[in-house]
VEXFI-319394 format. One record per residue (C-alpha): residue number from 1; residue in three letters; x, y, z. Coordinates in Angstrom, 2 decimals, padded with zeros to 5 digits. Example, Ala and Ser with C-alpha at 12.3 -4.5 7.8 and 13.67 -1.06 7.14 Angstrom:
BEGIN
<rec 1; 'ALA'; <012.30; -004.50; 007.80>>
<rec 2; 'SER'; <013.67; -001.06; 007.14>>
END
This chain:
BEGIN
<rec 1; 'UNK'; <-024.45; 009.53; -045.18>>
<rec 2; 'UNK'; <-028.01; 009.75; -047.44>>
<rec 3; 'UNK'; <-029.78; 006.71; -047.56>>
<rec 4; 'UNK'; <-032.60; 006.38; -049.93>>
<rec 5; 'UNK'; <-035.41; 003.39; -049.95>>
<rec 6; 'UNK'; <-036.62; 001.38; -052.95>>
<rec 7; 'UNK'; <-038.16; 002.51; -055.71>>
<rec 8; 'UNK'; <-040.55; -000.10; -057.05>>
<rec 9; 'UNK'; <-041.29; 001.86; -060.40>>
<rec 10; 'UNK'; <-037.86; 000.98; -061.55>>
<rec 11; 'UNK'; <-038.31; -002.44; -063.30>>
<rec 12; 'UNK'; <-036.68; -004.33; -066.20>>
<rec 13; 'UNK'; <-038.68; -005.11; -069.32>>
<rec 14; 'UNK'; <-041.13; -008.39; -068.79>>
<rec 15; 'UNK'; <-041.45; -011.20; -071.62>>
<rec 16; 'UNK'; <-044.34; -013.25; -072.31>>
<rec 17; 'UNK'; <-044.00; -015.62; -069.34>>
<rec 18; 'UNK'; <-042.93; -013.46; -066.86>>
<rec 19; 'UNK'; <-044.32; -010.16; -066.31>>
<rec 20; 'UNK'; <-041.90; -007.09; -065.57>>
<rec 21; 'UNK'; <-043.75; -005.99; -062.53>>
<rec 22; 'UNK'; <-042.65; -009.07; -060.56>>
<rec 23; 'UNK'; <-039.17; -008.88; -061.77>>
<rec 24; 'UNK'; <-036.71; -007.30; -059.28>>
<rec 25; 'UNK'; <-034.57; -004.10; -060.37>>
<rec 26; 'UNK'; <-031.71; -003.95; -057.83>>
<rec 27; 'UNK'; <-029.44; -000.44; -057.62>>
<rec 28; 'UNK'; <-026.83; 000.39; -055.32>>
<rec 29; 'UNK'; <-024.79; 003.88; -055.63>>
<rec 30; 'UNK'; <-022.14; 004.36; -053.19>>
<rec 31; 'UNK'; <-019.41; 006.98; -052.78>>
<rec 32; 'UNK'; <-016.23; 006.72; -050.96>>
<rec 33; 'UNK'; <-014.75; 009.97; -049.41>>
<rec 34; 'UNK'; <-011.72; 010.44; -046.96>>
<rec 35; 'UNK'; <-012.36; 012.49; -044.05>>
<rec 36; 'UNK'; <-010.00; 013.74; -041.43>>
<rec 37; 'UNK'; <-009.79; 009.82; -039.96>>
<rec 38; 'UNK'; <-010.27; 007.62; -042.65>>
<rec 39; 'UNK'; <-012.12; 006.64; -045.69>>
<rec 40; 'UNK'; <-015.74; 006.46; -045.18>>
<rec 41; 'UNK'; <-019.19; 006.06; -047.21>>
<rec 42; 'UNK'; <-020.23; 009.68; -047.62>>
<rec 43; 'UNK'; <-023.14; 008.66; -049.96>>
<rec 44; 'UNK'; <-025.36; 005.70; -050.27>>
<rec 45; 'UNK'; <-028.59; 004.56; -052.62>>
<rec 46; 'UNK'; <-030.02; 001.39; -052.37>>
<rec 47; 'UNK'; <-032.99; -000.08; -054.70>>
<rec 48; 'UNK'; <-034.97; -003.17; -055.10>>
<rec 49; 'UNK'; <-033.51; -005.70; -052.60>>
<rec 50; 'UNK'; <-030.08; -004.84; -052.49>>
<rec 51; 'UNK'; <-028.02; -003.45; -049.59>>
<rec 52; 'UNK'; <-024.51; -002.49; -048.72>>
<rec 53; 'UNK'; <-023.47; -002.85; -045.18>>
<rec 54; 'UNK'; <-020.47; -001.38; -043.58>>
<rec 55; 'UNK'; <-018.75; -003.84; -040.87>>
<rec 56; 'UNK'; <-016.28; -001.96; -038.04>>
<rec 57; 'UNK'; <-012.97; -002.82; -038.82>>
<rec 58; 'UNK'; <-009.41; -000.79; -039.77>>
<rec 59; 'UNK'; <-010.32; -000.86; -043.50>>
<rec 60; 'UNK'; <-013.31; 000.47; -045.21>>
<rec 61; 'UNK'; <-015.17; -002.35; -046.28>>
<rec 62; 'UNK'; <-018.59; -002.51; -048.11>>
<rec 63; 'UNK'; <-020.48; -005.98; -048.32>>
<rec 64; 'UNK'; <-023.21; -006.10; -050.92>>
<rec 65; 'UNK'; <-026.52; -007.90; -050.21>>
<rec 66; 'UNK'; <-029.13; -009.27; -052.22>>
<rec 67; 'UNK'; <-031.83; -009.68; -049.73>>
<rec 68; 'UNK'; <-034.09; -011.75; -052.36>>
<rec 69; 'UNK'; <-031.22; -014.75; -052.32>>
<rec 70; 'UNK'; <-030.31; -014.80; -055.67>>
<rec 71; 'UNK'; <-031.41; -013.61; -059.11>>
<rec 72; 'UNK'; <-034.08; -015.20; -061.79>>
<rec 73; 'UNK'; <-034.46; -014.48; -065.46>>
<rec 74; 'UNK'; <-035.54; -010.76; -066.09>>
<rec 75; 'UNK'; <-033.97; -009.53; -062.74>>
<rec 76; 'UNK'; <-031.32; -006.78; -063.20>>
<rec 77; 'UNK'; <-028.76; -005.42; -061.01>>
<rec 78; 'UNK'; <-027.00; -002.08; -061.49>>
<rec 79; 'UNK'; <-023.92; -001.06; -058.90>>
<rec 80; 'UNK'; <-022.00; 002.41; -058.96>>
<rec 81; 'UNK'; <-019.15; 002.80; -056.84>>
<rec 82; 'UNK'; <-017.00; 006.03; -056.60>>
<rec 83; 'UNK'; <-013.82; 006.51; -054.84>>
<rec 84; 'UNK'; <-012.93; 010.02; -054.45>>
<rec 85; 'UNK'; <-009.20; 011.37; -054.25>>
<rec 86; 'UNK'; <-007.07; 009.30; -052.26>>
<rec 87; 'UNK'; <-010.07; 006.84; -051.16>>
<rec 88; 'UNK'; <-009.15; 003.43; -050.08>>
<rec 89; 'UNK'; <-011.98; 000.62; -049.78>>
<rec 90; 'UNK'; <-012.64; -002.74; -050.42>>
<rec 91; 'UNK'; <-016.09; -004.15; -051.64>>
<rec 92; 'UNK'; <-017.04; -007.81; -051.41>>
<rec 93; 'UNK'; <-020.44; -009.75; -051.35>>
<rec 94; 'UNK'; <-022.30; -011.36; -048.72>>
<rec 95; 'UNK'; <-022.15; -015.00; -050.46>>
<rec 96; 'UNK'; <-022.03; -016.40; -053.60>>
<rec 97; 'UNK'; <-024.57; -014.97; -056.37>>
<rec 98; 'UNK'; <-027.03; -017.64; -057.42>>
<rec 99; 'UNK'; <-028.59; -017.37; -060.66>>
<rec 100; 'UNK'; <-031.45; -019.64; -061.15>>
<rec 101; 'UNK'; <-032.71; -021.23; -064.20>>
<rec 102; 'UNK'; <-034.43; -018.46; -066.80>>
<rec 103; 'UNK'; <-038.01; -019.13; -068.25>>
<rec 104; 'UNK'; <-037.43; -016.14; -070.71>>
<rec 105; 'UNK'; <-035.14; -012.88; -070.46>>
<rec 106; 'UNK'; <-031.68; -013.17; -068.92>>
<rec 107; 'UNK'; <-030.77; -011.85; -065.85>>
<rec 108; 'UNK'; <-028.37; -008.61; -065.94>>
<rec 109; 'UNK'; <-025.72; -007.22; -063.83>>
<rec 110; 'UNK'; <-023.66; -004.06; -064.44>>
<rec 111; 'UNK'; <-021.03; -002.85; -062.45>>
<rec 112; 'UNK'; <-019.35; 000.64; -062.92>>
<rec 113; 'UNK'; <-016.34; 001.79; -061.15>>
<rec 114; 'UNK'; <-014.86; 005.43; -060.69>>
<rec 115; 'UNK'; <-011.69; 005.84; -059.27>>
<rec 116; 'UNK'; <-010.06; 009.39; -058.88>>
<rec 117; 'UNK'; <-006.19; 010.28; -058.27>>
<rec 118; 'UNK'; <-004.80; 008.10; -055.70>>
<rec 119; 'UNK'; <-007.94; 005.86; -054.90>>
<rec 120; 'UNK'; <-007.33; 002.30; -054.02>>
<rec 121; 'UNK'; <-010.30; -000.02; -054.74>>
<rec 122; 'UNK'; <-010.51; -003.64; -054.27>>
<rec 123; 'UNK'; <-013.26; -005.25; -055.75>>
<rec 124; 'UNK'; <-013.49; -008.77; -054.50>>
<rec 125; 'UNK'; <-017.32; -010.39; -054.74>>
<rec 126; 'UNK'; <-017.68; -014.29; -054.01>>
<rec 127; 'UNK'; <-018.52; -016.63; -056.75>>
<rec 128; 'UNK'; <-021.16; -016.34; -059.22>>
<rec 129; 'UNK'; <-023.07; -019.69; -059.30>>
<rec 130; 'UNK'; <-025.09; -020.27; -062.40>>
<rec 131; 'UNK'; <-027.92; -022.99; -062.06>>
<rec 132; 'UNK'; <-028.72; -025.54; -064.92>>
<rec 133; 'UNK'; <-030.57; -023.26; -067.39>>
<rec 134; 'UNK'; <-029.52; -019.79; -065.95>>
<rec 135; 'UNK'; <-029.10; -016.81; -068.21>>
<rec 136; 'UNK'; <-027.11; -014.05; -067.40>>
<rec 137; 'UNK'; <-025.66; -010.81; -069.19>>
<rec 138; 'UNK'; <-022.80; -009.22; -067.15>>
<rec 139; 'UNK'; <-020.86; -006.22; -067.80>>
<rec 140; 'UNK'; <-017.94; -004.31; -065.97>>
<rec 141; 'UNK'; <-016.96; -000.59; -066.88>>
<rec 142; 'UNK'; <-014.21; 000.96; -064.99>>
<rec 143; 'UNK'; <-012.79; 004.64; -065.33>>
<rec 144; 'UNK'; <-009.91; 005.30; -063.51>>
<rec 145; 'UNK'; <-007.44; 007.95; -063.04>>
<rec 146; 'UNK'; <-003.70; 007.35; -064.31>>
<rec 147; 'UNK'; <-002.33; 007.30; -060.52>>
<rec 148; 'UNK'; <-005.44; 005.02; -059.21>>
<rec 149; 'UNK'; <-005.20; 001.45; -058.14>>
<rec 150; 'UNK'; <-007.69; -001.59; -058.85>>
<rec 151; 'UNK'; <-007.76; -005.06; -057.72>>
<rec 152; 'UNK'; <-010.32; -007.06; -059.15>>
<rec 153; 'UNK'; <-011.46; -010.49; -058.87>>
<rec 154; 'UNK'; <-014.46; -012.28; -060.58>>
<rec 155; 'UNK'; <-015.12; -015.98; -060.25>>
<rec 156; 'UNK'; <-018.08; -018.01; -062.00>>
<rec 157; 'UNK'; <-019.17; -021.65; -061.46>>
<rec 158; 'UNK'; <-021.24; -023.43; -064.01>>
<rec 159; 'UNK'; <-023.58; -025.87; -062.49>>
<rec 160; 'UNK'; <-024.07; -027.04; -058.79>>
<rec 161; 'UNK'; <-021.56; -030.01; -058.69>>
<rec 162; 'UNK'; <-022.05; -030.39; -055.29>>
<rec 163; 'UNK'; <-025.47; -031.32; -055.79>>
<rec 164; 'UNK'; <-024.55; -033.85; -058.56>>
<rec 165; 'UNK'; <-025.62; -030.98; -061.20>>
<rec 166; 'UNK'; <-024.55; -031.06; -064.75>>
<rec 167; 'UNK'; <-025.24; -027.53; -066.41>>
<rec 168; 'UNK'; <-027.16; -028.42; -069.63>>
<rec 169; 'UNK'; <-028.54; -025.47; -071.68>>
<rec 170; 'UNK'; <-028.05; -021.71; -070.60>>
<rec 171; 'UNK'; <-026.26; -018.47; -071.43>>
<rec 172; 'UNK'; <-023.66; -016.47; -070.08>>
<rec 173; 'UNK'; <-022.03; -013.36; -071.30>>
<rec 174; 'UNK'; <-019.59; -010.88; -069.81>>
<rec 175; 'UNK'; <-018.11; -008.08; -070.95>>
<rec 176; 'UNK'; <-015.21; -006.08; -069.54>>
<rec 177; 'UNK'; <-014.32; -002.41; -070.15>>
<rec 178; 'UNK'; <-011.71; -000.52; -068.25>>
<rec 179; 'UNK'; <-010.56; 003.23; -069.15>>
<rec 180; 'UNK'; <-007.27; 005.04; -067.55>>
<rec 181; 'UNK'; <-007.21; 008.59; -068.20>>
<rec 182; 'UNK'; <-009.95; 008.14; -070.90>>
<rec 183; 'UNK'; <-007.88; 005.61; -072.70>>
<rec 184; 'UNK'; <-009.19; 002.18; -073.00>>
<rec 185; 'UNK'; <-006.65; -000.22; -071.60>>
<rec 186; 'UNK'; <-008.46; -003.53; -070.99>>
<rec 187; 'UNK'; <-011.20; -005.46; -073.09>>
<rec 188; 'UNK'; <-012.28; -008.93; -072.55>>
<rec 189; 'UNK'; <-015.79; -010.32; -073.96>>
<rec 190; 'UNK'; <-017.11; -014.22; -073.39>>
<rec 191; 'UNK'; <-020.02; -015.46; -074.45>>
<rec 192; 'UNK'; <-021.31; -019.32; -073.97>>
<rec 193; 'UNK'; <-024.75; -020.38; -074.57>>
<rec 194; 'UNK'; <-026.78; -023.62; -075.62>>
<rec 195; 'UNK'; <-025.12; -026.88; -074.18>>
<rec 196; 'UNK'; <-022.99; -025.14; -071.83>>
<rec 197; 'UNK'; <-021.42; -028.35; -070.39>>
<rec 198; 'UNK'; <-020.52; -029.69; -073.92>>
<rec 199; 'UNK'; <-018.97; -026.58; -074.66>>
<rec 200; 'UNK'; <-016.92; -026.27; -071.48>>
<rec 201; 'UNK'; <-015.63; -029.60; -072.10>>
<rec 202; 'UNK'; <-014.31; -028.80; -075.46>>
<rec 203; 'UNK'; <-010.12; -028.42; -075.05>>
<rec 204; 'UNK'; <-010.02; -025.14; -076.81>>
<rec 205; 'UNK'; <-012.79; -023.59; -074.05>>
<rec 206; 'UNK'; <-012.68; -025.25; -070.96>>
<rec 207; 'UNK'; <-011.29; -028.81; -071.04>>
<rec 208; 'UNK'; <-013.78; -029.86; -068.74>>
<rec 209; 'UNK'; <-013.79; -026.97; -066.50>>
<rec 210; 'UNK'; <-016.73; -025.84; -064.35>>
<rec 211; 'UNK'; <-015.24; -022.78; -062.35>>
<rec 212; 'UNK'; <-013.17; -019.82; -063.88>>
<rec 213; 'UNK'; <-011.78; -016.66; -062.49>>
<rec 214; 'UNK'; <-010.27; -013.70; -063.66>>
<rec 215; 'UNK'; <-007.73; -011.50; -061.51>>
<rec 216; 'UNK'; <-006.80; -008.15; -062.58>>
<rec 217; 'UNK'; <-004.43; -005.67; -060.85>>
<rec 218; 'UNK'; <-004.05; -002.15; -062.38>>
<rec 219; 'UNK'; <-001.76; -000.13; -060.57>>
<rec 220; 'UNK'; <001.57; 002.11; -061.32>>
<rec 221; 'UNK'; <003.68; -000.65; -059.90>>
<rec 222; 'UNK'; <001.34; -003.91; -061.46>>
<rec 223; 'UNK'; <004.19; -004.82; -064.38>>
<rec 224; 'UNK'; <006.71; -005.14; -061.56>>
<rec 225; 'UNK'; <004.77; -007.56; -059.56>>
<rec 226; 'UNK'; <004.73; -010.12; -061.94>>
<rec 227; 'UNK'; <007.25; -012.38; -060.57>>
<rec 228; 'UNK'; <005.37; -012.02; -057.12>>
<rec 229; 'UNK'; <002.23; -012.96; -058.59>>
<rec 230; 'UNK'; <003.77; -016.17; -060.14>>
<rec 231; 'UNK'; <005.23; -016.95; -056.97>>
<rec 232; 'UNK'; <001.96; -016.78; -055.29>>
<rec 233; 'UNK'; <000.41; -019.42; -057.79>>
<rec 234; 'UNK'; <002.79; -021.88; -057.08>>
<rec 235; 'UNK'; <001.52; -025.44; -055.75>>
<rec 236; 'UNK'; <-001.86; -024.18; -056.96>>
<rec 237; 'UNK'; <-004.86; -026.70; -057.01>>
<rec 238; 'UNK'; <-006.01; -025.84; -060.49>>
<rec 239; 'UNK'; <-004.83; -024.36; -063.65>>
<rec 240; 'UNK'; <-003.49; -020.91; -063.54>>
<rec 241; 'UNK'; <-001.47; -018.36; -065.31>>
<rec 242; 'UNK'; <-000.20; -014.83; -065.05>>
<rec 243; 'UNK'; <000.83; -011.96; -067.23>>
<rec 244; 'UNK'; <001.55; -008.27; -067.19>>
<rec 245; 'UNK'; <001.67; -005.55; -069.78>>
<rec 246; 'UNK'; <001.02; -001.61; -069.84>>
<rec 247; 'UNK'; <000.68; -000.99; -066.43>>
<rec 248; 'UNK'; <-001.49; -004.05; -065.53>>
<rec 249; 'UNK'; <-001.27; -007.55; -064.32>>
<rec 250; 'UNK'; <-003.97; -010.34; -065.27>>
<rec 251; 'UNK'; <-004.25; -014.01; -063.88>>
<rec 252; 'UNK'; <-006.66; -016.67; -064.99>>
<rec 253; 'UNK'; <-007.74; -019.57; -063.20>>
<rec 254; 'UNK'; <-009.43; -022.52; -064.56>>
<rec 255; 'UNK'; <-010.62; -025.96; -062.71>>
<rec 256; 'UNK'; <-012.88; -028.81; -062.81>>
<rec 257; 'UNK'; <-013.59; -028.21; -058.92>>
<rec 258; 'UNK'; <-014.84; -025.21; -057.90>>
<rec 259; 'UNK'; <-013.76; -025.46; -054.28>>
<rec 260; 'UNK'; <-009.92; -026.15; -055.83>>
<rec 261; 'UNK'; <-010.51; -022.78; -057.51>>
<rec 262; 'UNK'; <-011.57; -021.02; -054.48>>
<rec 263; 'UNK'; <-008.82; -022.43; -052.28>>
<rec 264; 'UNK'; <-006.05; -021.34; -054.91>>
<rec 265; 'UNK'; <-007.49; -018.30; -055.06>>
<rec 266; 'UNK'; <-007.98; -017.46; -051.69>>
<rec 267; 'UNK'; <-004.24; -018.15; -051.06>>
<rec 268; 'UNK'; <-003.30; -016.26; -053.87>>
<rec 269; 'UNK'; <-005.35; -012.95; -052.81>>
<rec 270; 'UNK'; <-003.50; -013.48; -049.52>>
<rec 271; 'UNK'; <-000.02; -013.80; -050.39>>
<rec 272; 'UNK'; <-000.43; -010.93; -053.35>>
<rec 273; 'UNK'; <-002.00; -008.57; -051.46>>
<rec 274; 'UNK'; <-000.31; -009.48; -047.98>>
<rec 275; 'UNK'; <-003.70; -009.44; -045.98>>
<rec 276; 'UNK'; <-006.82; -011.45; -045.69>>
<rec 277; 'UNK'; <-009.60; -011.56; -047.96>>
<rec 278; 'UNK'; <-012.61; -009.90; -046.84>>
<rec 279; 'UNK'; <-014.23; -011.33; -043.66>>
<rec 280; 'UNK'; <-017.41; -012.47; -045.24>>
<rec 281; 'UNK'; <-015.57; -014.94; -047.48>>
<rec 282; 'UNK'; <-014.60; -016.85; -044.04>>
<rec 283; 'UNK'; <-017.90; -016.91; -042.86>>
END
């Protein structure tokens, strides 16, 4: 395994309030390869305060760690995960990713996942928590082979409700593009800015939601598992729904109470995947 240290020359553009030299530029590149025993990380590059650790266990599991404890305005993170042919891995995060109030530029997060034939990846990070005044621009790009399988779950919490915080201003942009065999099969675009709580309170937007999540399953058997997904959503503590088409299955979760969404999503993931969520979720 090749491990490279931080490169301080890679910095995002600064602004008039916060110079670029004090902003964090995180980078993770990891390749998973099948060896005679199991899937293991064969290449790893880490920079800018982000690390990836690999707990011992039956499954190959990678855990992303932000040593800075969160993201501030102007910070940038880029993650590239590659699964070689027939590799199987789970990637999660050590804790919720906190995005603090921004004084200038937005924080940015970019994730690129590449899956070769027969590869199976479960991308299951813990929540992204937006503080009041936070600005985040996030994008997912996935390139996968026709016979690869991807399980993807992402959740966002708007404001620290447990602290009595009502998220006021801020900005959140989320852009997803997934390609199978080079063909675009899924695109999703979300943008919320300004008075975020007021916008989320609108019936056609969030109807009072403070937590949202999306689950995607792209695999040869995705459409055949729609009934199983809906069964796993029964007795959910939050509003949710599932649909399937063109070889993929999608579930949306919306809740006023983030803890209700987490409980519902955890139960759904455990049942649908026929196995527990990553161990770091339970710490």
